C-alpha positions in Angstrom: 159.6 199.5 154.0 163.0 201.1 153.7 164.7 200.5 156.5 165.8 196.7 154.7 166.7 198.7 151.6 169.2 200.6 153.7 170.4 197.4 155.7 171.0 196.1 151.9 172.7 198.9 150.3 174.8 199.8 153.3 175.9 195.7 152.9 176.5 196.2 149.0 178.1 199.6 149.2 180.6 197.9 152.1 180.8 195.2 149.5 181.8 196.5 146.9 183.0 199.9 146.9 185.4 199.9 149.7 187.9 202.5 148.7 190.0 202.8 152.1 191.3 199.4 152.4 194.7 199.5 153.9 195.7 196.5 152.3 195.3 193.3 150.1 196.3 189.9 151.5 196.6 187.1 148.9 196.2 183.3 149.6 196.2 180.3 146.8 196.5 176.7 147.0 199.7 176.8 145.0 201.2 179.4 148.0 203.2 178.9 151.0 203.2 180.2 154.4 206.6 180.0 155.4 208.6 182.0 152.9 205.8 184.2 151.0 204.8 187.6 152.6 201.0 187.5 151.1 201.1 190.9 149.5 200.6 190.4 146.0 199.4 187.7 143.4 203.1 186.4 142.9 203.9 185.8 146.7 200.7 184.4 148.0 200.1 182.7 151.4 199.1 178.5 151.3 195.8 179.6 153.8 193.1 182.1 154.7 193.8 181.1 158.6 197.5 182.3 158.1 196.7 185.6 156.6 194.1 186.4 159.3 197.5 186.8 161.4 198.6 189.5 159.7 195.2 191.4 158.9 194.0 194.6 160.4 191.1 197.0 160.2 190.0 197.9 156.6 192.4 194.8 155.1 190.8 192.7 152.8 192.2 189.2 152.3 192.0 188.1 148.4 191.5 184.5 147.9 193.0 183.1 144.9 191.0 180.4 142.4 191.5 176.6 143.7 190.2 174.1 146.4 191.1 174.5 150.1 191.3 171.5 152.4 191.5 170.9 156.2 194.1 169.1 157.5 194.1 165.7 157.1 191.1 165.6 154.3 190.5 162.3 152.8 192.9 160.4 155.8 189.7 158.4 157.1 189.7 159.8 160.5 186.3 160.2 161.9 187.3 162.2 165.1 189.3 165.3 162.9 188.6 168.2 164.7 190.4 170.6 162.0 188.8 173.2 160.5 189.5 174.4 157.0 189.4 177.9 158.0 189.8 178.6 161.7 189.7 182.3 162.6 189.4 183.8 166.4 189.6 187.1 167.6 189.8 189.0 164.8 188.4 192.6 164.5 187.9 195.4 162.1 186.4 198.7 163.3 182.8 200.1 162.2 184.0 202.0 159.2 187.1 199.5 158.5 185.2 196.3 157.8 187.8 193.1 157.2 186.7 191.3 154.3 187.6 187.9 153.0 186.6 186.8 149.5 187.4 185.4 146.8 189.8 187.6 144.4 188.2 189.2 141.1 185.2 186.7 141.6 187.2 184.0 141.6 185.3 180.2 141.8 186.9 179.3 145.5 185.8 176.0 147.0 186.2 175.3 150.7 185.9 171.2 151.5 186.3 169.9 154.2 185.6 166.3 156.4 186.5 168.0 160.0 184.5 170.0 162.3 184.0 172.6 160.1 184.9 174.2 156.7 184.6 178.2 158.1 185.1 178.4 161.7 184.6 182.2 163.4 185.4 183.1 166.8 185.2 186.1 168.9 185.2 188.6 166.3 184.0 191.7 165.0 183.1 193.7 161.8 183.8 191.1 159.4 182.7 190.4 156.1 182.5 186.9 154.5 181.2 186.5 150.9 181.3 184.8 147.7 182.4 181.2 148.7 181.5 177.8 148.0 181.4 175.7 150.8 181.2 171.9 149.9 180.6 169.2 152.3 181.4 165.4 151.6 177.4 164.1 152.0 177.6 162.6 148.5 180.9 160.2 149.9 179.2 159.6 153.1 176.8 156.3 152.4 173.8 155.8 154.5 175.7 152.9 156.4 178.7 154.9 157.3 176.2 157.5 159.0 174.4 154.9 160.7 177.8 153.4 161.8 179.0 157.0 163.5 175.3 157.6 165.0 175.6 156.3 168.5 179.5 156.2 168.8 181.1 158.6 170.9 184.2 159.1 173.1 183.8 159.5 177.0 185.9 162.1 178.8 189.0 159.7 179.1 189.0 158.9 175.3 187.4 155.7 175.5 185.1 154.7 172.3 181.4 153.6 173.4 178.0 153.6 172.4 174.7 155.5 173.1 172.7 152.5 172.0 173.7 149.1 171.6 173.9 147.9 168.0 170.9 146.3 166.8 168.7 148.3 168.9 165.4 148.3 167.3 163.2 151.5 167.0 160.6 150.4 170.2 164.1 149.4 171.9 165.3 152.9 172.0 162.0 154.6 172.6 161.8 152.7 175.4 165.4 153.7 177.3 166.1 155.8 179.7 169.8 157.1 179.4 172.5 158.7 181.7 173.1 162.3 180.6 176.8 162.4 179.4 179.5 164.8 180.3 182.3 166.1 178.3 182.0 163.4 175.4 183.5 163.6 171.6 181.2 162.5 168.7 183.0 161.5 165.1 183.0 165.0 163.2 183.2 163.4 159.9 179.2 162.5 159.7 178.8 166.3 161.1 181.1 168.6 159.4 179.4 171.6 159.4 179.9 174.7 156.8 180.2 178.2 158.2 180.2 178.7 161.4 180.3 182.2 163.5 179.8 182.5 167.2 180.1 185.0 170.0 180.8 187.5 167.3 179.0 190.7 166.3 179.0 193.1 163.2 179.2 189.9 160.7 178.1 189.9 156.9 177.7 186.6 155.3 176.9 187.7 151.9 176.7 185.6 148.6 178.1 181.9 149.9 176.9 178.7 148.4 177.0 176.4 151.2 175.8 173.1 150.1 176.4 169.1 151.2 177.6 169.7 154.5 177.0 166.1 156.6 176.2 168.8 159.4 174.8 172.1 159.7 175.3 174.8 156.4 175.3 178.1 157.9 175.0 178.8 161.7 175.7 181.8 163.9 175.4 181.5 167.8 175.8 184.0 170.6 176.0 187.1 168.5 174.4 190.9 167.6 174.2 192.8 164.7 174.1 189.7 161.7 173.6 190.2 158.4 173.2 186.7 156.3 172.4 188.1 152.8 171.7 186.4 149.2 173.2 183.4 150.7 172.0 179.6 149.2 172.1 176.4 151.5 171.1 173.0 150.0 171.0 169.4 150.8 173.1 169.5 154.5 172.4 168.2 157.7 172.0 165.1 156.2 174.4 162.7 157.6 174.4 164.4 161.2 173.5 162.9 164.3 173.1 165.8 166.2 169.7 167.1 164.9 170.8 170.2 162.5 169.2 172.4 160.1 170.5 174.3 157.2 170.3 177.7 157.9 170.7 178.5 162.1 170.7 181.8 164.1 170.8 180.8 168.1 171.3 182.2 171.6 171.9 185.6 170.0 173.4 188.1 172.6 172.8 191.7 172.6 175.6 194.0 172.9 174.1 197.2 173.5 170.1 198.8 173.8 169.0 199.5 170.2 165.7 198.1 169.4 165.6 198.1 165.8 166.7 195.6 163.5 170.1 193.9 164.7 169.7 190.3 162.9 168.7 190.3 159.3 168.2 186.9 157.3 167.2 188.2 153.4 167.3 186.6 150.2 168.3 183.8 151.3 167.5 180.5 148.9 167.3 177.6 151.3 166.4 173.9 149.4 166.4 170.7 149.8 168.1 170.0 153.6 166.7 167.4 155.4 168.2 164.6 158.1 168.6 161.2 156.9 169.1 159.9 160.7 167.7 160.4 163.5 169.4 162.1 166.1 170.5 162.7 169.7 171.7 165.0 172.6 174.0 163.5 175.0 172.2 166.2 177.8 168.9 164.4 177.0 168.0 161.1 178.6 165.9 160.0 176.0 166.0 159.1 172.2 163.1 159.9 169.9 163.9 157.1 166.9 161.9 159.4 164.0 163.6 162.4 162.0 162.1 165.5 163.4 164.4 167.8 162.8 166.4 169.0 159.3 164.3 172.4 158.9 165.3 175.1 156.5 165.7 178.4 158.5 165.8 177.8 161.9 166.1 180.2 164.9 166.5 179.0 168.2 166.6 180.1 171.8 166.7 183.9 170.7 165.2 185.2 174.0 165.5 187.4 176.9 166.7 184.3 179.2 169.5 183.8 177.0 170.6 187.4 176.5 169.0 188.7 173.8 167.6 191.5 175.2 167.2 194.4 172.5 166.9 194.6 169.2 164.4 192.6 167.0 165.1 190.3 163.8 164.2 191.0 160.5 163.5 187.9 158.4 162.5 188.7 155.1 162.5 188.1 151.0 163.9 184.5 151.6 162.7 181.2 149.4 162.6 177.7 151.4 161.5 174.7 149.7 161.6 171.2 150.1 163.4 170.9 153.6 162.8 168.0 155.8 160.8 169.5 158.6 159.7 173.4 158.0 160.9 176.1 155.9 161.1 178.4 158.5 160.8 178.6 162.0 161.2 180.1 165.1 162.0 177.8 168.8 161.5 180.3 171.9 162.8 183.3 170.3 161.1 186.9 170.9 160.7 190.2 169.1 161.0 188.7 165.5 159.7 189.7 162.0 158.8 187.1 158.9 157.8 189.9 156.2 157.6 188.9 152.3 159.3 185.1 152.4 157.9 182.2 150.2 157.7 178.5 151.4 157.0 175.7 149.4 156.8 171.7 150.4 158.8 171.7 153.1 157.9 168.5 154.5 160.7 166.0 153.0 160.4 163.9 156.2 156.4 163.8 156.0 155.7 164.5 159.8 154.8 167.1 162.5 152.4 170.0 162.1 155.5 172.5 161.2 155.9 171.8 157.5 155.5 175.7 156.4 156.5 178.3 158.6 156.1 178.2 162.3 156.7 179.4 166.1 157.0 177.4 169.1 157.1 179.3 172.0 158.7 182.8 172.5 157.0 186.3 172.4 156.6 189.3 169.9 156.2 187.4 166.4 154.9 188.6 163.5 154.1 186.6 160.2 153.0 189.2 157.6 153.1 189.0 153.3 154.2 185.4 153.5 153.5 183.3 150.7 153.3 179.3 152.6 152.0 176.3 150.5 152.0 172.6 152.2 151.9 169.3 150.7 147.8 168.8 150.6 148.5 164.9 151.9 150.0 165.4 155.2 148.2 167.1 158.3 150.6 169.3 158.9 149.8 173.3 158.9 151.1 176.1 156.4 151.6 178.7 159.4 151.8 177.3 162.7 151.9 179.1 165.8 151.7 177.2 169.4 152.7 178.5 173.0 153.8 182.4 171.5 152.6 185.1 173.1 151.5 188.5 171.0 151.6 186.9 167.7 150.3 189.0 164.6 149.3 186.7 161.2 148.1 189.5 158.7 148.0 189.2 154.7 149.2 186.2 154.1 148.7 183.2 151.6 148.3 180.1 153.1 147.7 177.2 150.4 147.0 174.0 153.0 146.2 173.0 156.3 145.0 176.4 158.4 146.3 175.4 162.4 143.3 176.1 164.5 145.8 178.4 166.7 145.8 180.6 163.9 142.2 180.8 162.9 141.2 183.4 165.7 144.2 185.7 165.1 145.0 185.8 161.5 143.8 189.2 159.6 143.1 189.3 156.1 144.1 185.9 155.5 144.1 184.0 152.0 143.6 180.7 151.4 144.4 180.2 147.5 146.8 178.6 145.0 149.4 181.8 144.9 150.1 180.8 141.0 153.7 180.2 140.8 155.4 180.5 137.3 156.8 176.7 137.3 156.7 174.9 140.7 158.3 172.0 138.5 161.2 173.8 138.1 161.3 175.7 141.3 160.8 179.2 139.8 158.5 181.2 142.4 157.9 183.9 140.0 154.0 185.3 140.3 151.2 184.3 137.1 149.9 187.5 136.2 146.6 186.3 137.7 148.0 185.4 141.2 145.9 186.4 144.3 149.4 187.9 145.7 149.3 190.7 143.6 149.0 194.3 145.1 147.6 192.5 148.3 150.8 193.1 150.6 150.6 195.5 153.9 152.8 198.6 152.1 154.1 199.4 155.6 155.8 196.0 156.0 156.9 195.0 152.7 160.3 195.4 151.7 161.1 198.4 148.8 163.0 195.2 147.2 161.9 191.9 146.3 164.7 188.6 146.2 165.8 189.3 142.9 166.7 193.5 144.3 163.9 194.6 141.9 162.3 197.2 142.9 158.6 196.7 144.6 155.9 199.1 143.0 153.6 201.4 145.1 151.3 198.2 145.6 153.6 195.4 146.7 152.8 191.7 146.3 152.9 189.2 148.8 155.8 187.0 148.6 159.2 187.0 148.2 159.5 188.1 144.5 157.3 190.7 142.7 155.4 190.5 140.3 157.2 192.0 136.7 155.5 193.0 133.6 158.5 192.1 131.9 158.6 188.5 133.1 158.9 186.2 129.8 159.1 188.5 126.5 159.2 192.0 126.8 156.3 193.9 125.0 157.3 196.1 121.6 158.6 200.1 122.4 156.3 202.8 121.6 159.5 204.1 119.7 160.3 201.0 117.7 159.8 197.3 117.5 161.9 194.9 119.4 161.4 192.1 121.8 164.0 190.4 124.5 163.8 186.8 125.6 164.1 184.4 127.4 163.9 186.2 131.0 164.9 185.2 132.8 168.3 183.9 130.9 170.9 181.5 130.7 173.8 181.4 128.5 172.5 184.0 126.0 169.6 186.9 125.1 168.2 187.8 122.0 167.1 190.5 121.3 164.3 190.5 118.1 164.7 193.8 116.0 165.6 194.9 112.5 166.5 198.7 113.8 169.0 197.8 116.2 173.0 197.8 116.1 175.4 195.9 118.3 176.2 199.8 119.4 172.5 200.2 120.6 172.9 197.7 123.8 174.7 198.0 126.8 174.4 195.8 130.2 175.0 197.0 133.5 174.9 195.3 137.1 173.2 196.0 140.1 175.3 199.1 140.7 174.6 200.7 137.8 178.3 199.6 136.1 178.6 198.9 132.5 179.5 195.5 132.0 179.3 194.9 128.6 183.1 194.1 128.2 181.7 191.0 130.0 179.7 189.9 127.3 180.0 189.1 123.8 177.4 191.0 121.7 176.8 190.0 118.1 174.0 190.4 115.0 172.9 188.6 112.4 169.3 188.3 112.0 168.6 189.5 115.5 171.0 190.8 117.8 172.3 188.1 120.3 174.1 188.8 123.9 176.7 185.5 125.1 176.2 186.0 129.0 178.3 183.0 130.0 180.9 185.2 132.1 177.8 186.6 134.3 176.8 185.3 137.5 173.0 184.4 138.6 170.9 187.7 139.3 169.6 190.6 138.2 170.9 193.2 135.3 169.4 196.3 133.2 169.8 195.9 129.6 169.7 199.1 127.8 168.5 199.3 124.6 168.9 202.7 122.9 168.1 204.9 125.6 165.3 202.2 127.2 165.8 199.8 130.0 164.7 196.5 131.0 165.3 194.5 134.2 166.7 191.0 132.8 167.4 187.9 135.3 170.2 185.7 134.9 169.0 182.2 136.6 171.2 179.7 138.8 173.0 177.0 137.2 
């Protein structure tokens, strides 16, 4: 499945080898928008929003290390409508994307307690990469979430309550409510992370989004979207709107291309769930229990809503410990779910959709996925309901089977996939896993979650089995061992025959990054790796090469 490799290579090439940038614009928490020109590190602007006013095709906004806040952050105003970053009508070109990213891999944290932390609208050819988006979940008590659950302002600004205070669950379930129009609800308990709407050719790459009270990462009414390498966790927990971690909704086709146009790949989505039940102004009822809080949720991407041409590719994602389904399609069309790994996505302990699922829609394919569910629950590992033209082939489902799936699944495996360590959420495969060499070759992507190449007989799931997992075996020419792998702050090379000059380390693109590590020798060679980001690297040992992986912190 080399189409995914081409998509990934193009995105990474644009991200890391943008040689034709017309101008860099610099932003810093200590900068000023009024008296700086933004053109140098020494004269930065104070806000990304302001810098975007000057950007042209091919430019890059370089964001210096620090924390960035919305106006009025910490004021206690639950109705605050400000976003930390708000960009509208910004356009690059096909060969001249606009990049917004941390300067030299600096740690940039976007904070917010208003509407959103990164809001992008009506834009095109934009890449947003490398940010940490950190919401206020840890500072919002359950009492505060409940106090704000049913409050709203009507069109005249009057504060009202959807449900009278003190109503029991049974009383709420029995209510028939009027449809509400033109209302506003508190943003403090529904602050969103990254929210993109009415935009096309947008890349969201390697961002960390966590502890947002509302949704973590959402794209609405978009086309040509790449969401790759992000981590989203502990989002949607305080929201009254029934939101999820990573959402793509109501996509709009801008041309007649029938190929892959929206790619969701290599994302880690975990521990996202709802803590209070939700309500919608357009509905005349409220269901008084938790029934939202999914990991990856695709909503209403249908012909009826403007998704007329093109396919979704959802591939190599890892979703675990989410509230109510790991990966779910609701009324979507033309979607391929290949080589994903889902584990125990049922923190809310209710419903049938506790693994991978589709409800409504047309032309849906589930292939090469691993789905493990909690055996004490009645939900299904793979669930299909009211969906036309569904294909379910070569999946490992370790849990209950949906009766609707039994009659259509092909080459199904119902067995323990044998992960390395589920307690530590290490979803690499043991050497005796039934996933090995069992994937449909035509559907498997050329690389796995870690960007490691899959072999000629690919494995089921997001992570390809590698013989070098753990300690490497001795080389034929001379003896050495490399451990641990994956590593954290150091790598040991055990050998009496090697010197420090024999060791090099390369990044994903083959660049020698040995200057970023400290290589020393006493009895063995020790490589200090604190400066390296999580992910795969190539370790050169006297002309031999080993893939090593730095763990997430």
